[in-house]
GUDRENDO-875652 format. One record per residue: residue number from 1; x, y, z of N, C-alpha, C, CB in turn; residue in three letters. Coordinates in nm, 4 decimals, decimal comma, m for minus. Atoms other than C-alpha are relative to their C-alpha. Glycine has a CB too. Layout:
num|n.u|n.v|n.w|ca.u|ca.v|ca.w|c.u|c.v|c.w|cb.u|cb.v|cb.w|residuo
NUM|X|Y|Z|X|Y|Z|X|Y|Z|X|Y|Z|ALA
...
//
This chain:
num|n.u|n.v|n.w|ca.u|ca.v|ca.w|c.u|c.v|c.w|cb.u|cb.v|cb.w|residuo
1|0,0400|m0,0507|0,1291|0,9776|m1,3709|1,5594|0,0314|0,1489|m0,0113|m0,1484|m0,0255|m0,0232|UNK
2|m0,0210|m0,1440|0,0030|1,0016|m1,0068|1,6521|0,1475|0,0310|m0,0189|m0,0527|0,0653|0,1285|UNK
3|m0,1434|m0,0238|0,0132|1,3774|m1,0247|1,6915|0,0472|m0,0312|m0,1418|0,0781|m0,0844|0,1019|UNK
4|m0,0361|0,0347|0,1376|1,4097|m1,1982|1,3529|m0,0479|0,1087|m0,0954|m0,0602|m0,1370|m0,0398|UNK
5|0,0558|m0,1071|0,0822|1,1859|m0,9351|1,1991|0,0871|0,1245|0,0092|m0,1441|0,0322|0,0432|UNK
6|m0,0830|m0,1198|m0,0186|1,3923|m0,6546|1,3482|0,1381|m0,0188|m0,0617|0,0135|0,0333|0,1494|UNK
7|m0,1310|0,0272|0,0595|1,7134|m0,8221|1,2337|m0,0057|0,0169|m0,1517|0,0474|m0,1424|0,0363|UNK
8|0,0155|m0,0091|0,1446|1,5799|m0,8348|0,8778|m0,0259|0,1421|m0,0487|m0,1120|m0,0891|m0,0443|UNK
9|0,0365|m0,1343|0,0434|1,4607|m0,4759|0,8708|0,1077|0,1027|0,0350|m0,1324|0,0407|0,0625|UNK
10|m0,1052|m0,1002|m0,0124|1,7873|m0,2868|0,8555|m0,0362|0,1174|m0,0906|0,1407|m0,0595|m0,0372|UNK
11|0,0308|m0,1136|0,0889|1,7777|0,0605|0,6987|0,0250|m0,0326|m0,1475|0,0837|0,1216|0,0400|UNK
12|m0,0288|0,0374|0,1390|1,9365|m0,0855|0,3845|m0,1103|m0,0900|m0,0565|0,1367|m0,0714|m0,0093|UNK
13|0,1062|0,0899|0,0454|1,6756|m0,3635|0,3631|m0,1330|0,0734|m0,0142|m0,0153|m0,1171|0,0970|UNK
14|0,1236|m0,0783|0,0085|1,3923|m0,1193|0,4313|m0,0028|0,0784|m0,1311|m0,0128|0,0963|0,1213|UNK
15|m0,0100|m0,0748|0,1257|1,5112|0,0933|0,1387|m0,0228|m0,0922|m0,1195|0,1377|0,0688|m0,0114|UNK
16|0,0143|0,0976|0,1087|1,5351|m0,2151|m0,0857|m0,1453|m0,0474|m0,0118|0,0937|m0,1209|0,0234|UNK
17|0,1398|0,0451|m0,0009|1,1875|m0,3356|0,0173|m0,0912|0,1099|m0,0547|m0,0437|m0,0399|0,1436|UNK
18|0,0826|m0,1123|0,0464|1,0379|0,0105|m0,0418|0,0094|0,0159|m0,1515|0,0428|0,1307|0,0693|UNK
19|m0,0178|m0,0109|0,1450|1,1863|0,0270|m0,3921|m0,0767|m0,1108|m0,0723|0,1498|m0,0062|m0,0366|UNK
20|0,0678|0,1133|0,0627|1,0485|m0,3177|m0,4744|m0,1520|0,0150|0,0065|0,0425|m0,1306|0,0672|UNK
21|0,1440|m0,0190|m0,0134|0,7014|m0,2368|m0,3412|m0,0491|0,1052|m0,0995|m0,0360|0,0412|0,1442|UNK
22|0,0389|m0,1049|0,0949|0,6854|0,0835|m0,5459|0,0055|m0,0539|m0,1421|0,0916|0,1239|0,0141|UNK
23|m0,0101|0,0594|0,1334|0,8018|m0,1115|m0,8536|m0,1215|m0,0895|m0,0274|0,1315|m0,0815|m0,0137|UNK
24|0,1147|0,0897|0,0164|0,5266|m0,3709|m0,8000|m0,1285|0,0806|m0,0161|m0,0119|m0,0962|0,1205|UNK
25|0,1196|m0,0843|0,0089|0,2602|m0,1054|m0,7406|m0,0068|0,0675|m0,1373|m0,0003|0,1068|0,1130|UNK
26|m0,0030|m0,0652|0,1315|0,3688|0,0786|m1,0555|m0,0331|m0,0978|m0,1123|0,1371|0,0626|m0,0249|UNK
27|0,0278|0,0980|0,1045|0,3485|m0,2432|m1,2582|m0,1496|m0,0317|m0,0094|0,0791|m0,1280|0,0261|UNK
28|0,1444|0,0241|0,0002|m0,0182|m0,2812|m1,1568|m0,0798|0,1268|m0,0305|m0,0433|m0,0567|0,1342|UNK
29|0,0658|m0,1280|0,0199|m0,0963|0,0851|m1,2191|m0,0581|0,0082|m0,1412|0,0983|0,1156|0,0247|UNK
30|0,0678|m0,0115|0,1297|m0,3522|0,1168|m1,4980|m0,0339|0,1474|m0,0234|m0,1298|m0,0894|m0,0050|UNK
31|0,0177|m0,1414|0,0310|m0,3278|0,4679|m1,6396|m0,0864|0,0208|m0,1236|0,1347|0,0663|m0,0198|UNK
32|0,0749|m0,0089|0,1252|m0,5558|0,3957|m1,9357|m0,1013|0,1135|0,0025|m0,0707|m0,1314|m0,0281|UNK
33|0,1041|m0,1029|m0,0074|m0,8462|0,6155|m1,8239|0,0623|0,1376|0,0205|m0,0992|m0,0310|0,1141|UNK
34|m0,0683|m0,1274|m0,0244|m0,6144|0,8872|m1,6976|0,0618|0,0540|m0,1295|0,1092|m0,0171|0,1084|UNK
35|m0,0604|m0,0404|0,1276|m0,4252|0,8952|m2,0277|m0,1069|0,0433|m0,1003|0,0835|m0,1151|m0,0587|UNK
36|0,1100|m0,0343|0,0915|m0,7532|0,8997|m2,2226|m0,0547|0,1383|0,0312|m0,1128|m0,1045|0,0089|UNK
37|0,0543|m0,1306|m0,0391|m0,8886|1,1939|m2,0239|0,0990|0,1131|m0,0266|m0,0383|m0,0010|0,1477|UNK
38|m0,1018|m0,1028|0,0275|m0,5608|1,3845|m2,0520|0,0077|0,0300|m0,1496|0,1385|m0,0453|0,0522|UNK
39|m0,0004|m0,0185|0,1453|m0,5649|1,3303|m2,4305|m0,1207|0,0798|m0,0464|0,0029|m0,1349|m0,0706|UNK
40|0,1210|m0,0737|0,0371|m0,9249|1,4495|m2,4618|0,0088|0,1462|0,0445|m0,1242|m0,0666|0,0618|UNK
41|m0,0149|m0,1360|m0,0503|m0,8469|1,7538|m2,2488|0,0967|0,0801|m0,0872|0,0489|m0,0019|0,1455|UNK
42|m0,0981|m0,0663|0,0873|m0,5436|1,8376|m2,4615|m0,0622|0,0341|m0,1354|0,1245|m0,0898|m0,0199|UNK
43|0,0656|m0,0247|0,1293|m0,7486|1,8020|m2,7815|m0,1006|0,1148|0,0098|m0,0709|m0,1276|m0,0494|UNK
44|0,0998|m0,1058|m0,0180|m1,0246|2,0242|m2,6434|0,0672|0,1365|0,0172|m0,0894|m0,0308|0,1217|UNK
45|m0,0725|m0,1263|m0,0166|m0,7721|2,2898|m2,5412|0,0566|0,0495|m0,1335|0,1136|m0,0169|0,1024|UNK
46|m0,0488|m0,0375|0,1332|m0,6177|2,2839|m2,8894|m0,1151|0,0548|m0,0852|0,0660|m0,1219|m0,0704|UNK
47|0,1167|m0,0453|0,0769|m0,9647|2,3167|m3,0450|m0,0427|0,1391|0,0459|m0,1176|m0,0998|0,0147|UNK
48|0,0354|m0,1315|m0,0526|m1,0381|2,6118|m2,8163|0,0978|0,1053|m0,0543|0,0008|m0,0010|0,1559|UNK
49|m0,1009|m0,0921|0,0537|m0,7108|2,7753|m2,9225|m0,0232|0,0291|m0,1474|0,1399|m0,0573|0,0197|UNK
50|0,0275|m0,0185|0,1435|m0,7940|2,7195|m3,2897|m0,1231|0,0874|m0,0218|m0,0197|m0,1361|m0,0690|UNK
51|0,1215|m0,0804|0,0119|m1,1434|2,8647|m3,2430|0,0295|0,1462|0,0338|m0,1110|m0,0551|0,0924|UNK
52|m0,0348|m0,1372|m0,0385|m0,9976|3,1702|m3,0701|0,0770|0,0690|m0,1132|0,0841|0,0005|0,1307|UNK
53|m0,0751|m0,0553|0,1130|m0,7558|3,2220|m3,3592|m0,0951|0,0330|m0,1144|0,1093|m0,0993|m0,0474|UNK
54|0,0987|m0,0226|0,1067|m1,0426|3,1883|m3,6086|m0,0890|0,1186|0,0326|m0,0859|m0,1255|m0,0217|UNK
55|0,0870|m0,1097|m0,0421|m1,2573|3,4282|m3,4084|0,0692|0,1346|m0,0208|m0,0405|m0,0169|0,1475|UNK
56|m0,0747|m0,1247|0,0165|m0,9861|3,6927|m3,4109|0,0151|0,0371|m0,1490|0,1391|m0,0127|0,0661|UNK
57|m0,0225|m0,0241|0,1429|m0,9351|3,6530|m3,7870|m0,1293|0,0238|m0,0773|0,0737|m0,1169|m0,0606|UNK
58|0,1273|m0,0052|0,0727|m1,3045|3,6445|m3,8813|m0,0640|0,1390|0,0118|m0,0970|m0,1081|0,0536|UNK
59|0,0686|m0,1293|m0,0003|m1,4918|3,9585|m3,9829|m0,1507|m0,0159|m0,0226|0,0595|0,0914|m0,1076|UNK
60|0,1415|0,0266|0,0256|m1,8292|3,7972|m4,0701|m0,0703|m0,0261|0,1341|m0,0177|m0,1221|m0,0975|UNK
61|0,0703|0,0112|m0,1278|m2,0721|3,8364|m3,7769|m0,0688|m0,1350|0,0180|m0,1022|0,1105|0,0122|UNK
62|0,0677|0,1295|m0,0088|m2,2659|3,5178|m3,8572|0,0995|m0,1099|0,0354|m0,0712|m0,0332|m0,1325|UNK
63|m0,1036|0,1007|m0,0276|m1,9489|3,3090|m3,8605|0,0542|0,0193|0,1417|0,1157|0,0092|m0,1045|UNK
64|m0,0495|m0,0280|m0,1355|m1,8298|3,4824|m3,5416|m0,0968|m0,0560|0,1047|0,0191|0,1529|0,0206|UNK
65|0,0999|0,0539|m0,0929|m2,1568|3,3872|m3,3667|0,0105|m0,1524|0,0072|m0,1428|0,0419|m0,0431|UNK
66|m0,0147|0,1468|0,0025|m2,1118|3,0239|m3,4759|0,1249|m0,0431|0,0770|0,0074|m0,0516|m0,1463|UNK
67|m0,1245|0,0322|m0,0704|m1,7546|3,0247|m3,3465|m0,0188|0,0193|0,1508|0,1171|0,0882|m0,0521|UNK
68|0,0267|m0,0249|m0,1420|m1,8717|3,1744|m3,0158|m0,0837|m0,1125|0,0621|m0,0721|0,1346|0,0173|UNK
69|0,0812|0,1131|m0,0479|m2,1355|2,8997|m2,9817|0,0875|m0,1237|0,0207|m0,1144|m0,0316|m0,1002|UNK
70|m0,0928|0,1137|m0,0122|m1,8682|2,6378|m3,0474|0,0933|0,0175|0,1195|0,0828|m0,0160|m0,1290|UNK
71|m0,0874|m0,0272|m0,1135|m1,6408|2,8064|m2,7934|m0,0717|m0,0251|0,1327|0,0507|0,1440|m0,0057|UNK
72|0,0793|0,0240|m0,1211|m1,9192|2,7946|m2,5363|m0,0118|m0,1498|0,0280|m0,1403|0,0628|m0,0140|UNK
73|0,0100|0,1461|m0,0152|m1,9701|2,4228|m2,5976|0,1346|m0,0597|0,0400|m0,0496|m0,0651|m0,1311|UNK
74|m0,1340|0,0479|m0,0350|m1,5940|2,3646|m2,5840|0,0344|0,0330|0,1451|0,1048|0,0613|m0,0939|UNK
75|m0,0240|m0,0386|m0,1395|m1,5769|2,5544|m2,2540|m0,0679|m0,0952|0,0966|m0,0487|0,1421|0,0249|UNK
76|0,0731|0,0950|m0,0847|m1,8439|2,3289|m2,1034|0,0667|m0,1371|m0,0038|m0,1475|m0,0112|m0,0451|UNK
77|m0,0691|0,1282|0,0138|m1,6627|2,0234|m2,2390|0,1307|m0,0012|0,0795|0,0280|m0,0296|m0,1480|UNK
78|m0,1255|m0,0102|m0,0756|m1,3332|2,1433|m2,0900|m0,0256|m0,0117|0,1506|0,0710|0,1335|m0,0315|UNK
79|0,0334|0,0063|m0,1431|m1,4952|2,1933|m1,7492|m0,0341|m0,1433|0,0401|m0,1186|0,0944|0,0330|UNK
80|0,0386|0,1380|m0,0298|m1,6464|1,8438|m1,7614|0,1213|m0,0936|m0,0024|m0,1056|m0,0483|m0,1003|UNK
81|m0,1211|0,0834|0,0078|m1,3181|1,6831|m1,8703|0,0920|0,0239|0,1191|0,0758|0,0280|m0,1304|UNK
82|m0,0830|m0,0309|m0,1171|m1,1309|1,8636|m1,5933|m0,0564|m0,0643|0,1263|0,0111|0,1518|0,0191|UNK
83|0,0645|0,0661|m0,1148|m1,3848|1,7337|m1,3373|0,0280|m0,1502|m0,0024|m0,1532|0,0259|m0,0006|UNK
84|m0,0248|0,1438|0,0127|m1,3498|1,3780|m1,4695|0,1462|m0,0336|0,0298|m0,0375|m0,0483|m0,1410|UNK
85|m0,1427|0,0206|m0,0246|m0,9712|1,4067|m1,4642|0,0314|0,0139|0,1488|0,0838|0,0999|m0,0818|UNK
86|m0,0203|m0,0200|m0,1434|m0,9799|1,5385|m1,1084|m0,0514|m0,1198|0,0800|m0,0700|0,1287|0,0465|UNK
87|0,0548|0,1178|m0,0672|m1,2025|1,2484|m0,9999|0,0912|m0,1218|m0,0186|m0,1409|m0,0310|m0,0532|UNK
88|m0,0895|0,1132|0,0279|m0,9723|0,9967|m1,1670|0,1291|0,0125|0,0811|0,0324|m0,0076|m0,1514|UNK
89|m0,1220|m0,0228|m0,0784|m0,6687|1,1520|m0,9974|m0,0260|m0,0282|0,1481|0,0506|0,1454|m0,0188|UNK
90|0,0340|0,0215|m0,1406|m0,8462|1,1410|m0,6593|m0,0139|m0,1489|0,0320|m0,1299|0,0734|0,0348|UNK
91|0,0156|0,1442|m0,0201|m0,9196|0,7686|m0,7039|0,1338|m0,0708|0,0117|m0,0797|m0,0605|m0,1139|UNK
92|m0,1312|0,0631|0,0035|m0,5551|0,6930|m0,7547|0,0749|0,0336|0,1280|0,0803|0,0454|m0,1245|UNK
93|m0,0814|m0,0221|m0,1193|m0,3405|0,6482|m0,4477|0,1444|m0,0339|m0,0347|m0,0510|m0,0860|0,1213|UNK
94|m0,1403|0,0197|0,0348|0,0259|0,6949|m0,5175|0,0781|m0,0283|0,1276|0,0579|0,1243|m0,0747|UNK
95|m0,0818|0,0391|m0,1141|0,2559|0,5157|m0,2757|0,1447|0,0352|m0,0319|m0,0158|m0,1526|0,0325|UNK
96|m0,1387|m0,0401|0,0227|0,6027|0,6613|m0,2375|0,0947|m0,0865|0,0823|0,0199|0,1486|0,0347|UNK
97|m0,1017|0,0729|m0,0746|0,9231|0,4960|m0,1237|0,0129|0,0566|0,1407|0,1352|0,0060|m0,0728|UNK
98|m0,0133|m0,0652|m0,1305|0,9420|0,7479|0,1588|m0,1104|m0,0456|0,0964|m0,0041|0,1531|m0,0163|UNK
99|0,1112|0,0449|m0,0837|0,5969|0,6478|0,2907|0,0228|m0,1434|0,0478|m0,1330|0,0098|m0,0771|UNK
100|m0,0232|0,1400|m0,0344|0,6872|0,2791|0,2832|0,1151|m0,0112|0,0988|0,0292|m0,0832|m0,1263|UNK
101|m0,1148|0,0037|m0,0909|1,0250|0,3366|0,4463|m0,0401|0,0465|0,1398|0,1145|0,0875|m0,0542|UNK
102|0,0449|m0,0524|m0,1291|0,8617|0,5409|0,7223|m0,0847|m0,1041|0,0742|m0,0807|0,1303|m0,0198|UNK
103|0,0861|0,1017|m0,0619|0,5995|0,2702|0,7865|0,0793|m0,1205|0,0477|m0,1070|m0,0450|m0,0980|UNK
104|m0,0804|0,1162|m0,0389|0,8516|m0,0148|0,7904|0,0934|0,0323|0,1163|0,0814|m0,0501|m0,1192|UNK
105|m0,0867|m0,0405|m0,1111|1,0872|0,1768|1,0183|m0,0805|0,0067|0,1284|0,0669|0,1365|m0,0287|UNK
106|0,0875|m0,0074|m0,1180|0,8012|0,2490|1,2584|m0,0371|m0,1404|0,0474|m0,1282|0,0815|m0,0317|UNK
107|0,0355|0,1367|m0,0344|0,7000|m0,1173|1,2470|0,1178|m0,0727|0,0642|m0,0474|m0,0752|m0,1240|UNK
108|m0,1186|0,0660|m0,0538|1,0554|m0,2355|1,3127|0,0334|0,0491|0,1403|0,1187|0,0224|m0,0920|UNK
109|m0,0317|m0,0584|m0,1297|1,0799|m0,0072|1,6158|m0,1159|m0,0099|0,0992|0,0395|0,1445|m0,0175|UNK
110|0,1187|0,0091|m0,0840|0,7427|m0,1059|1,7667|0,0268|m0,0621|0,1359|m0,1050|m0,0786|m0,0701|UNK
111|m0,0073|0,0516|m0,1371|0,6772|m0,2099|2,1265|m0,0427|m0,1460|0,0013|m0,0891|0,0838|0,0962|UNK
112|0,0264|0,1442|0,0008|0,7020|m0,5880|2,1596|m0,1106|m0,0391|0,0977|0,1270|m0,0763|0,0336|UNK
113|0,1006|0,0330|m0,1012|0,4654|m0,5787|2,4590|m0,1384|0,0533|m0,0363|0,0422|0,0553|0,1350|UNK
114|0,1274|m0,0525|0,0461|0,1876|m0,4019|2,2666|m0,0719|m0,1084|m0,0803|0,0202|0,1287|m0,0853|UNK
115|0,0758|0,1079|0,0642|m0,0801|m0,6543|2,1662|m0,0305|0,0328|m0,1459|m0,1307|m0,0259|0,0761|UNK
116|0,0313|m0,0384|0,1390|m0,1821|m0,4608|1,8547|0,1242|m0,0113|m0,0883|m0,0560|0,1446|m0,0056|UNK
117|m0,1261|0,0098|0,0747|0,1823|m0,4460|1,7457|0,0314|m0,1465|m0,0315|0,1165|0,0641|0,0805|UNK
118|m0,0281|0,1422|0,0227|0,2265|m0,8220|1,7884|m0,0969|m0,0591|m0,1016|m0,0082|m0,0781|0,1320|UNK
119|0,0979|0,0493|0,0979|m0,0930|m0,8915|1,5961|0,0364|0,0468|m0,1407|m0,1423|0,0476|0,0368|UNK
120|m0,0400|m0,0541|0,1301|0,0230|m0,6657|1,3134|0,1180|m0,0775|m0,0562|0,0352|0,1489|0,0116|UNK
121|m0,1162|0,0770|0,0454|0,3554|m0,8483|1,2952|m0,0407|m0,1388|m0,0476|0,1032|m0,0117|0,1122|UNK
122|0,0425|0,1347|0,0382|0,1848|m1,1865|1,2834|m0,0748|0,0038|m0,1331|m0,0890|m0,0623|0,1101|UNK
123|0,0730|m0,0119|0,1264|m0,0548|m1,0747|1,0088|0,0946|0,0271|m0,1165|m0,1045|0,1114|0,0093|UNK
124|m0,0943|m0,0375|0,1043|0,2360|m0,9326|0,8134|0,0992|m0,1109|m0,0303|0,0739|0,1249|0,0397|UNK
125|m0,1110|0,0928|0,0169|0,4931|m1,2052|0,8684|m0,0385|m0,1459|m0,0207|0,0871|0,0090|0,1168|UNK
126|0,0323|0,1425|0,0051|0,3180|m1,5402|0,9096|m0,0777|m0,0315|m0,1267|m0,0805|m0,0424|0,1242|UNK
127|0,0638|0,0418|0,1236|0,2307|m1,7093|0,5835|m0,0866|m0,1229|0,0247|0,1052|m0,0289|m0,1081|UNK
128|0,0718|0,1255|m0,0242|0,1319|m2,0636|0,6891|0,0459|m0,0583|0,1324|0,0229|m0,1016|m0,1157|UNK
129|m0,0345|0,0756|m0,1201|0,1221|m2,2736|1,0033|m0,0420|m0,1439|m0,0251|m0,0695|0,0592|0,1292|UNK
130|0,0269|0,1426|0,0172|0,1497|m2,6525|0,9721|0,0036|m0,0656|0,1372|0,1034|m0,0667|m0,0972|UNK
131|0,0078|0,0666|m0,1294|0,0345|m2,8492|1,2774|0,0198|m0,1503|m0,0185|m0,1357|0,0294|0,0689|UNK
132|m0,0258|0,1433|m0,0023|0,1717|m3,1987|1,3421|m0,0318|m0,0508|0,1401|0,1483|m0,0324|m0,0403|UNK
133|0,0282|0,0552|m0,1316|0,1163|m3,4374|1,6333|0,1034|0,0435|0,1035|m0,0052|m0,1511|m0,0072|UNK
134|m0,1065|m0,0265|m0,0963|0,4525|m3,3577|1,7932|0,0678|0,1358|m0,0173|0,1027|m0,1071|m0,0098|UNK
135|m0,0640|m0,1289|0,0238|0,5462|m3,0155|1,6541|m0,0870|0,0829|m0,0948|0,1431|m0,0191|m0,0586|UNK
136|0,0637|m0,0801|0,1042|0,4366|m2,7306|1,4312|0,1067|0,0812|m0,0706|m0,1102|0,0926|0,0590|UNK
137|m0,0931|m0,0744|0,0839|0,6063|m2,5400|1,1521|m0,0695|0,1258|m0,0498|0,0507|m0,0867|m0,1193|UNK
138|0,0539|m0,1269|0,0462|0,5554|m2,1772|1,0621|0,0819|0,0472|m0,1186|0,0001|0,1060|0,1133|UNK
139|m0,0682|m0,0581|0,1157|0,6380|m2,0357|0,7204|m0,0252|0,1497|0,0031|m0,0496|m0,0637|m0,1354|UNK
140|0,0102|m0,1447|m0,0065|0,7089|m1,6629|0,7287|0,0035|0,0599|m0,1398|0,1125|0,0580|0,0858|UNK
141|m0,0017|m0,0722|0,1273|0,6589|m1,4141|0,4479|0,1354|0,0642|m0,0274|m0,1082|0,1064|m0,0011|UNK
142|m0,1297|m0,0644|0,0173|1,0162|m1,2920|0,4972|0,0975|m0,0854|m0,0781|0,0588|0,0336|0,1335|UNK
143|m0,0901|0,0858|0,0751|1,1671|m1,5834|0,3110|m0,0669|m0,1316|m0,0338|0,1281|m0,0246|0,0782|UNK
144|0,0552|0,1281|0,0412|1,1184|m1,9293|0,1686|0,0271|m0,1105|0,1005|0,0555|m0,0388|m0,1334|UNK
145|m0,0348|0,1033|m0,0963|1,2623|m2,1153|0,4657|m0,1102|m0,0165|0,1034|0,1324|0,0330|0,0685|UNK
146|0,0951|0,0274|m0,1055|1,0279|m2,2865|0,7075|0,0756|0,0008|0,1318|m0,0734|m0,1356|m0,0229|UNK
147|m0,0604|m0,0052|m0,1321|1,0983|m2,2317|1,0745|m0,0785|m0,0944|0,0890|0,0013|0,1458|0,0578|UNK
148|0,0679|0,0925|m0,0894|1,0207|m2,5145|1,3119|0,0030|0,0571|0,1401|0,0651|m0,1405|m0,0041|UNK
149|0,0121|m0,0550|m0,1338|0,8935|m2,3843|1,6424|m0,0094|m0,1168|0,0983|m0,1243|0,0947|0,0116|UNK
150|m0,0015|0,1061|m0,1010|0,9782|m2,6117|1,9354|m0,0359|0,0594|0,1348|0,1386|m0,0699|0,0061|UNK
151|0,0295|m0,0451|m0,1357|0,8841|m2,5958|2,3023|0,1201|0,0751|0,0558|m0,0370|m0,1196|0,0915|UNK
152|m0,1204|m0,0681|m0,0494|1,2468|m2,5013|2,3772|0,0092|0,1415|m0,0564|0,1265|m0,0801|m0,0371|UNK
153|m0,0049|m0,1318|0,0608|1,2310|m2,2110|2,1320|m0,1041|0,0919|0,0625|m0,0215|m0,0098|m0,1509|UNK
154|0,1037|m0,0802|m0,0638|0,9032|m2,0915|2,2818|0,0404|0,0408|0,1416|m0,1319|m0,0771|0,0032|UNK
155|m0,0463|m0,0340|m0,1353|1,0544|m2,1091|2,6323|0,1078|0,1078|m0,0057|0,0542|m0,1256|0,0721|UNK
156|m0,1038|m0,1018|0,0156|1,3535|m1,9060|2,5108|m0,0623|0,1362|m0,0320|0,0993|m0,0409|m0,1109|UNK
157|0,0703|m0,1250|0,0325|1,1194|m1,6459|2,3621|m0,0654|0,0553|0,1254|m0,1065|m0,0227|m0,1112|UNK
158|0,0674|m0,0425|m0,1229|0,9235|m1,6354|2,6885|0,0997|0,0621|0,0981|m0,0719|m0,1192|0,0658|UNK
159|m0,1027|m0,0546|m0,0887|1,2444|m1,5775|2,8860|0,0408|0,1396|m0,0451|0,1227|m0,0926|0,0042|UNK
160|m0,0392|m0,1308|0,0524|1,3352|m1,2872|2,6588|m0,1089|0,1055|0,0186|0,0348|m0,0118|m0,1469|UNK
161|0,1078|m0,0945|m0,0245|0,9950|m1,1305|2,7256|0,0006|0,0497|0,1435|m0,1335|m0,0633|m0,0322|UNK
162|m0,0151|m0,0416|m0,1393|1,0996|m1,0928|3,0909|m0,1321|m0,0055|0,0749|0,0573|0,1405|0,0070|UNK
163|0,1214|0,0218|m0,0772|0,7790|m1,2326|3,2350|m0,1271|0,0495|m0,0657|0,0136|0,0647|0,1306|UNK
164|0,1206|m0,0468|0,0680|0,5402|m1,0678|2,9900|m0,0687|m0,1181|m0,0673|0,0339|0,1104|m0,1039|UNK
165|0,0804|0,1062|0,0580|0,2648|m1,2788|2,8397|0,0253|m0,0115|m0,1498|m0,1481|0,0247|0,0270|UNK
166|m0,0241|0,0255|0,1422|0,3377|m1,4375|2,4999|m0,1303|m0,0054|m0,0791|0,0768|m0,1306|m0,0179|UNK
167|0,1268|0,0197|0,0692|m0,0268|m1,5058|2,4143|m0,0584|0,1328|m0,0457|m0,0993|m0,0729|0,0902|UNK
168|0,0585|m0,1231|0,0529|m0,1890|m1,2455|2,1918|m0,1315|0,0338|0,0674|m0,0208|m0,0118|m0,1494|UNK
169|0,1269|m0,0250|m0,0680|m0,5154|m1,2861|2,3807|0,0204|0,0417|0,1445|m0,0875|m0,1234|m0,0055|UNK
170|m0,0340|m0,0328|m0,1380|m0,3359|m1,2209|2,7115|m0,0829|m0,0798|0,1003|m0,0193|0,1483|0,0242|UNK
171|0,0712|0,0876|m0,0911|m0,5143|m1,5150|2,8709|0,0972|m0,1069|0,0483|m0,1250|m0,0636|m0,0683|UNK
172|m0,0986|0,0947|m0,0539|m0,3029|m1,7336|3,1058|m0,0168|m0,1425|m0,0521|m0,0084|m0,0014|0,1499|UNK
173|0,0207|0,1358|0,0486|m0,4637|m2,0590|2,9859|0,0622|m0,0174|m0,1377|m0,1495|m0,0336|m0,0046|UNK
174|m0,0601|0,0078|0,1329|m0,3614|m1,9870|2,6243|0,1507|0,0047|0,0097|m0,0506|0,1132|m0,0893|UNK
175|m0,1444|m0,0104|m0,0185|m0,0139|m1,8897|2,7430|0,0553|m0,1357|0,0442|0,0348|0,1105|0,1042|UNK
176|m0,0452|0,1292|m0,0481|0,0204|m2,2200|2,9288|m0,0002|m0,1018|m0,1134|m0,0880|m0,0481|0,1156|UNK
177|0,0087|0,0937|0,1112|m0,0955|m2,4163|2,6249|0,1085|0,0259|m0,1029|m0,1366|0,0082|m0,0655|UNK
178|m0,0970|m0,0340|0,1042|0,1339|m2,2309|2,3852|0,1405|m0,0365|0,0422|m0,0071|0,1483|m0,0335|UNK
179|m0,1372|0,0232|m0,0449|0,4477|m2,2653|2,5974|0,0232|m0,1457|0,0339|0,0319|0,0867|0,1206|UNK
180|m0,0238|0,1353|m0,0473|0,4036|m2,6097|2,7482|m0,0443|m0,1083|m0,0974|m0,0692|m0,0196|0,1294|UNK
181|0,0512|0,1003|0,0935|0,2210|m2,7825|2,4659|m0,1155|m0,0781|0,0598|0,1108|m0,0955|m0,0413|UNK
182|0,1113|0,0672|m0,0656|m0,0487|m2,8930|2,7113|m0,1300|0,0668|m0,0347|0,0190|m0,0020|0,1504|UNK
183|0,1335|m0,0555|0,0169|m0,4181|m2,8461|2,6693|m0,0775|m0,0203|0,1270|m0,0730|m0,0639|m0,1190|UNK
184|0,0810|0,0087|m0,1213|m0,6711|m2,7892|2,9409|m0,1149|m0,0950|m0,0197|m0,0522|0,1370|0,0405|UNK
//
């Protein structure tokens, strides 16, 4: 599985996958609240500008005091809107193509003998496992084709591990069961 995974993750494919992931993430991105807050902030800033223009043009002290009160309220509103906008921005996590490419490249270059690495690959790649009396079939997330895993294929994988344990639990009994098809 690891070799197939590494074969599929060429730099060109990693770039293509990253672009697609960013496209999917962007399609689910709901900017409604962000757009609303930005609009309210823009309106409040325009109102502040208009009040400042009126204040400069006004010579009546009573009207100037009213404009100053409004400006004070607008200032508080602007501060609150900026806080809300900042909170909304902090909630949003923007994923970049570069971040995805870096993660996939690191994953493709991982250590096959590291248990955590193998578990990560299985969680990422394995979609379904169908168990039959005489065989089992694994469907991977890397494509629509089902891959039938046979005892011969498992023995070939074991040989390529150069004596390392295939079992994710690193328990010899599980290794024996997985490779030979026997149960204890």
